[in-house]
N, C-alpha and C positions, 0 to 999 in steps of 0.2 A: 504494500500500500504506500502510495506517495502522499506526503503531507506538505502543507504550507505553514510557515510560522507567522502568526498575526502580530500586529504592532504591540499587543499586550503580552507577547511571549507564549500564547497558547498555540499548541500544535493541532491543526485541523486537517482532516483527510481531504484530499483533492476530489475524491469520488464519493458521492452520496447516493442515497436511495430516496426517491420522491414518491409522495402518496397523494398528490393533488387530485381531488375529485374521486377518491376511493371511498366506498362505503365503510362505515364504522366496523362492521364485522370483518370485512375483507382486509381492512387496514390493519387490524390487530394481528391477523394471521400473516400478512405480508411483512410487517415490521418484525414480528417474532422470527420468521424465516430469514429475513435479511440480517438480523443480528446474529443468528446461529451460523451463518456462512461468512461472517467477518465484517459486515458493514458497521461503521461506528458513527456515521453522519446520516441522520434521518431528516429530510426536508419536509416539514409539515405545513409550509406556507400555502 
């Protein structure tokens, strides 16, 4: 996984998983699966 260092020193993954317009039930399953395979940035905007 590649990271970028933010101005405040926080290390943020360059690759994230987005859940825009995903239903609540499907979102929970998708985020759980994404975390289990290594995603650490979840975009919920």
